[in-house]
ChimeraX commands (.cxc) that place a marker at each C-alpha (Angstrom):
marker #1 position 144.36,49.00,212.88 radius 0.5
marker #1 position 145.61,51.58,210.39 radius 0.5
marker #1 position 147.26,50.40,207.20 radius 0.5
marker #1 position 149.35,52.77,205.14 radius 0.5
marker #1 position 150.13,52.00,201.51 radius 0.5
marker #1 position 153.36,53.07,199.87 radius 0.5
marker #1 position 154.02,53.37,196.17 radius 0.5
marker #1 position 157.40,51.74,195.67 radius 0.5
marker #1 position 157.53,52.26,191.91 radius 0.5
marker #1 position 160.41,54.38,190.64 radius 0.5
marker #1 position 159.50,58.07,190.40 radius 0.5
marker #1 position 159.49,57.98,186.57 radius 0.5
marker #1 position 156.82,55.27,186.68 radius 0.5
marker #1 position 154.51,57.20,189.00 radius 0.5
marker #1 position 154.86,60.69,187.54 radius 0.5
marker #1 position 152.54,62.03,184.83 radius 0.5
marker #1 position 153.74,61.57,181.26 radius 0.5
marker #1 position 154.27,65.34,181.21 radius 0.5
marker #1 position 154.80,67.69,184.15 radius 0.5
marker #1 position 152.00,70.06,183.06 radius 0.5
marker #1 position 149.39,67.31,182.92 radius 0.5
marker #1 position 146.78,67.28,185.71 radius 0.5
marker #1 position 143.57,65.44,186.58 radius 0.5
marker #1 position 141.35,68.18,185.20 radius 0.5
marker #1 position 143.13,67.89,181.82 radius 0.5
marker #1 position 142.41,64.17,181.63 radius 0.5
marker #1 position 138.80,64.71,182.72 radius 0.5
marker #1 position 138.42,67.36,180.00 radius 0.5
marker #1 position 140.08,65.07,177.44 radius 0.5
marker #1 position 137.65,62.25,178.16 radius 0.5
marker #1 position 134.64,64.62,178.26 radius 0.5
marker #1 position 135.63,66.06,174.89 radius 0.5
marker #1 position 136.20,62.58,173.46 radius 0.5
marker #1 position 132.81,61.44,174.72 radius 0.5
marker #1 position 131.19,64.50,173.09 radius 0.5
marker #1 position 132.81,63.62,169.79 radius 0.5
marker #1 position 131.79,59.96,170.13 radius 0.5
marker #1 position 128.18,61.02,170.68 radius 0.5
marker #1 position 128.15,62.06,167.00 radius 0.5
marker #1 position 129.36,58.59,165.95 radius 0.5
marker #1 position 126.51,56.49,167.30 radius 0.5
marker #1 position 127.63,53.19,165.74 radius 0.5
marker #1 position 131.15,53.51,167.16 radius 0.5
marker #1 position 129.72,54.62,170.50 radius 0.5
marker #1 position 127.43,51.58,170.59 radius 0.5
marker #1 position 130.29,49.17,169.83 radius 0.5
marker #1 position 132.48,50.79,172.47 radius 0.5
marker #1 position 129.66,50.52,175.01 radius 0.5
marker #1 position 129.38,46.83,174.16 radius 0.5
marker #1 position 132.90,46.36,175.53 radius 0.5
marker #1 position 131.43,47.28,178.94 radius 0.5
marker #1 position 128.43,45.00,178.51 radius 0.5
marker #1 position 126.32,47.57,176.66 radius 0.5
marker #1 position 126.48,50.22,179.39 radius 0.5
marker #1 position 127.78,53.51,177.91 radius 0.5
marker #1 position 128.08,55.25,181.29 radius 0.5
marker #1 position 130.17,52.34,182.59 radius 0.5
marker #1 position 132.40,52.55,179.53 radius 0.5
marker #1 position 132.89,56.30,180.05 radius 0.5
marker #1 position 133.77,55.70,183.70 radius 0.5
marker #1 position 136.27,52.97,182.77 radius 0.5
marker #1 position 137.72,55.13,179.99 radius 0.5
marker #1 position 138.26,57.99,182.44 radius 0.5
marker #1 position 139.98,55.72,184.94 radius 0.5
marker #1 position 142.08,54.13,182.20 radius 0.5
marker #1 position 143.33,57.43,180.79 radius 0.5
marker #1 position 144.09,58.75,184.28 radius 0.5
marker #1 position 146.19,55.68,184.91 radius 0.5
marker #1 position 147.89,55.82,181.50 radius 0.5
marker #1 position 148.60,59.56,181.52 radius 0.5
marker #1 position 148.90,60.46,185.20 radius 0.5
marker #1 position 150.16,57.03,186.28 radius 0.5
marker #1 position 147.92,57.11,189.32 radius 0.5
marker #1 position 146.76,53.49,189.17 radius 0.5
marker #1 position 143.02,54.23,189.25 radius 0.5
marker #1 position 142.29,51.64,186.53 radius 0.5
marker #1 position 142.74,47.97,187.32 radius 0.5
marker #1 position 141.31,46.25,184.24 radius 0.5
marker #1 position 142.75,44.57,181.18 radius 0.5
marker #1 position 141.57,46.60,178.16 radius 0.5
marker #1 position 143.35,44.46,175.56 radius 0.5
marker #1 position 141.52,41.41,176.90 radius 0.5
marker #1 position 138.16,43.22,176.96 radius 0.5
marker #1 position 138.56,44.50,173.40 radius 0.5
marker #1 position 139.94,41.23,172.02 radius 0.5
marker #1 position 136.77,39.48,173.24 radius 0.5
marker #1 position 134.68,42.00,171.29 radius 0.5
marker #1 position 136.97,42.23,168.25 radius 0.5
marker #1 position 134.20,40.86,166.00 radius 0.5
marker #1 position 132.33,44.15,166.53 radius 0.5
marker #1 position 135.17,46.30,165.18 radius 0.5
marker #1 position 137.15,46.91,162.02 radius 0.5
marker #1 position 140.52,48.62,161.58 radius 0.5
marker #1 position 138.68,51.71,160.32 radius 0.5
marker #1 position 136.92,52.01,163.68 radius 0.5
marker #1 position 140.30,52.27,165.38 radius 0.5
marker #1 position 141.34,54.94,162.88 radius 0.5
marker #1 position 138.13,56.90,163.58 radius 0.5
marker #1 position 138.69,56.65,167.32 radius 0.5
marker #1 position 142.29,57.81,166.95 radius 0.5
marker #1 position 141.21,60.84,164.93 radius 0.5
marker #1 position 138.61,61.73,167.56 radius 0.5
marker #1 position 141.18,61.25,170.34 radius 0.5
marker #1 position 143.64,63.57,168.58 radius 0.5
marker #1 position 140.94,66.22,168.15 radius 0.5
marker #1 position 139.97,65.98,171.84 radius 0.5
marker #1 position 143.65,66.10,172.83 radius 0.5
marker #1 position 144.30,69.22,170.74 radius 0.5
marker #1 position 141.29,70.89,172.36 radius 0.5
marker #1 position 141.94,70.00,176.02 radius 0.5
marker #1 position 145.57,69.12,176.71 radius 0.5
marker #1 position 148.21,71.86,177.18 radius 0.5
marker #1 position 150.35,72.16,174.06 radius 0.5
marker #1 position 153.60,71.13,175.79 radius 0.5
marker #1 position 151.96,67.85,176.92 radius 0.5
marker #1 position 150.19,66.93,173.68 radius 0.5
marker #1 position 153.07,64.99,172.13 radius 0.5
marker #1 position 153.49,62.90,175.28 radius 0.5
marker #1 position 149.75,62.18,175.45 radius 0.5
marker #1 position 149.62,61.18,171.77 radius 0.5
marker #1 position 152.66,58.95,172.26 radius 0.5
marker #1 position 150.87,57.06,175.05 radius 0.5
marker #1 position 147.70,56.86,172.95 radius 0.5
marker #1 position 149.78,55.52,170.07 radius 0.5
marker #1 position 151.09,52.72,172.30 radius 0.5
marker #1 position 147.56,51.94,173.49 radius 0.5
marker #1 position 146.22,51.87,169.92 radius 0.5
marker #1 position 149.05,49.59,168.89 radius 0.5
marker #1 position 148.31,47.19,171.76 radius 0.5
marker #1 position 144.57,47.14,171.08 radius 0.5
marker #1 position 145.11,46.59,167.36 radius 0.5
marker #1 position 147.47,43.73,168.13 radius 0.5
marker #1 position 144.95,42.18,170.55 radius 0.5
marker #1 position 141.95,42.66,168.26 radius 0.5
marker #1 position 143.35,42.14,164.77 radius 0.5
marker #1 position 146.77,40.58,165.26 radius 0.5
marker #1 position 148.53,43.58,163.73 radius 0.5
marker #1 position 149.95,46.71,165.33 radius 0.5
marker #1 position 148.41,49.96,164.09 radius 0.5
marker #1 position 150.08,53.11,165.32 radius 0.5
marker #1 position 148.48,56.52,165.17 radius 0.5
marker #1 position 149.27,58.43,162.02 radius 0.5
marker #1 position 150.91,61.82,162.53 radius 0.5
marker link #1:1,2 radius 0.2
marker link #1:2,3 radius 0.2
marker link #1:3,4 radius 0.2
marker link #1:4,5 radius 0.2
marker link #1:5,6 radius 0.2
marker link #1:6,7 radius 0.2
marker link #1:7,8 radius 0.2
marker link #1:8,9 radius 0.2
marker link #1:9,10 radius 0.2
marker link #1:10,11 radius 0.2
marker link #1:11,12 radius 0.2
marker link #1:12,13 radius 0.2
marker link #1:13,14 radius 0.2
marker link #1:14,15 radius 0.2
marker link #1:15,16 radius 0.2
marker link #1:16,17 radius 0.2
marker link #1:17,18 radius 0.2
marker link #1:18,19 radius 0.2
marker link #1:19,20 radius 0.2
marker link #1:20,21 radius 0.2
marker link #1:21,22 radius 0.2
marker link #1:22,23 radius 0.2
marker link #1:23,24 radius 0.2
marker link #1:24,25 radius 0.2
marker link #1:25,26 radius 0.2
marker link #1:26,27 radius 0.2
marker link #1:27,28 radius 0.2
marker link #1:28,29 radius 0.2
marker link #1:29,30 radius 0.2
marker link #1:30,31 radius 0.2
marker link #1:31,32 radius 0.2
marker link #1:32,33 radius 0.2
marker link #1:33,34 radius 0.2
marker link #1:34,35 radius 0.2
marker link #1:35,36 radius 0.2
marker link #1:36,37 radius 0.2
marker link #1:37,38 radius 0.2
marker link #1:38,39 radius 0.2
marker link #1:39,40 radius 0.2
marker link #1:40,41 radius 0.2
marker link #1:41,42 radius 0.2
marker link #1:42,43 radius 0.2
marker link #1:43,44 radius 0.2
marker link #1:44,45 radius 0.2
marker link #1:45,46 radius 0.2
marker link #1:46,47 radius 0.2
marker link #1:47,48 radius 0.2
marker link #1:48,49 radius 0.2
marker link #1:49,50 radius 0.2
marker link #1:50,51 radius 0.2
marker link #1:51,52 radius 0.2
marker link #1:52,53 radius 0.2
marker link #1:53,54 radius 0.2
marker link #1:54,55 radius 0.2
marker link #1:55,56 radius 0.2
marker link #1:56,57 radius 0.2
marker link #1:57,58 radius 0.2
marker link #1:58,59 radius 0.2
marker link #1:59,60 radius 0.2
marker link #1:60,61 radius 0.2
marker link #1:61,62 radius 0.2
marker link #1:62,63 radius 0.2
marker link #1:63,64 radius 0.2
marker link #1:64,65 radius 0.2
marker link #1:65,66 radius 0.2
marker link #1:66,67 radius 0.2
marker link #1:67,68 radius 0.2
marker link #1:68,69 radius 0.2
marker link #1:69,70 radius 0.2
marker link #1:70,71 radius 0.2
marker link #1:71,72 radius 0.2
marker link #1:72,73 radius 0.2
marker link #1:73,74 radius 0.2
marker link #1:74,75 radius 0.2
marker link #1:75,76 radius 0.2
marker link #1:76,77 radius 0.2
marker link #1:77,78 radius 0.2
marker link #1:78,79 radius 0.2
marker link #1:79,80 radius 0.2
marker link #1:80,81 radius 0.2
marker link #1:81,82 radius 0.2
marker link #1:82,83 radius 0.2
marker link #1:83,84 radius 0.2
marker link #1:84,85 radius 0.2
marker link #1:85,86 radius 0.2
marker link #1:86,87 radius 0.2
marker link #1:87,88 radius 0.2
marker link #1:88,89 radius 0.2
marker link #1:89,90 radius 0.2
marker link #1:90,91 radius 0.2
marker link #1:91,92 radius 0.2
marker link #1:92,93 radius 0.2
marker link #1:93,94 radius 0.2
marker link #1:94,95 radius 0.2
marker link #1:95,96 radius 0.2
marker link #1:96,97 radius 0.2
marker link #1:97,98 radius 0.2
marker link #1:98,99 radius 0.2
marker link #1:99,100 radius 0.2
marker link #1:100,101 radius 0.2
marker link #1:101,102 radius 0.2
marker link #1:102,103 radius 0.2
marker link #1:103,104 radius 0.2
marker link #1:104,105 radius 0.2
marker link #1:105,106 radius 0.2
marker link #1:106,107 radius 0.2
marker link #1:107,108 radius 0.2
marker link #1:108,109 radius 0.2
marker link #1:109,110 radius 0.2
marker link #1:110,111 radius 0.2
marker link #1:111,112 radius 0.2
marker link #1:112,113 radius 0.2
marker link #1:113,114 radius 0.2
marker link #1:114,115 radius 0.2
marker link #1:115,116 radius 0.2
marker link #1:116,117 radius 0.2
marker link #1:117,118 radius 0.2
marker link #1:118,119 radius 0.2
marker link #1:119,120 radius 0.2
marker link #1:120,121 radius 0.2
marker link #1:121,122 radius 0.2
marker link #1:122,123 radius 0.2
marker link #1:123,124 radius 0.2
marker link #1:124,125 radius 0.2
marker link #1:125,126 radius 0.2
marker link #1:126,127 radius 0.2
marker link #1:127,128 radius 0.2
marker link #1:128,129 radius 0.2
marker link #1:129,130 radius 0.2
marker link #1:130,131 radius 0.2
marker link #1:131,132 radius 0.2
marker link #1:132,133 radius 0.2
marker link #1:133,134 radius 0.2
marker link #1:134,135 radius 0.2
marker link #1:135,136 radius 0.2
marker link #1:136,137 radius 0.2
marker link #1:137,138 radius 0.2
marker link #1:138,139 radius 0.2
marker link #1:139,140 radius 0.2
marker link #1:140,141 radius 0.2
marker link #1:141,142 radius 0.2
marker link #1:142,143 radius 0.2
view
């Protein structure tokens, strides 16, 4: 028996956040972000703790998450706000600010200029949601 799956979401909900954005851009974004996080060992360790202390698992989940968020391909099926809210005691607002700065730097380095604003807008929404889940207050990315 052969089963075929159809994506019945409206086109706007299954198209990348910007037409120039492709899988290799998101892979490069996450790789660059991981490189930057390697220099911030304490933040890296706390982020790994979200995935049960396994950094490689966290990187894998992060890649799948950003592909889903930016390409809308549904490769991530978790609940990041729930995961981070359960580990909120490990983080402070400043950690989120550090992560956002690193994300912006990785974005500027790897994402085509026409798509950068759209990517940052999605990241802003994600940061706001995580801040709300972890600290009870929204915290959008500063321009």
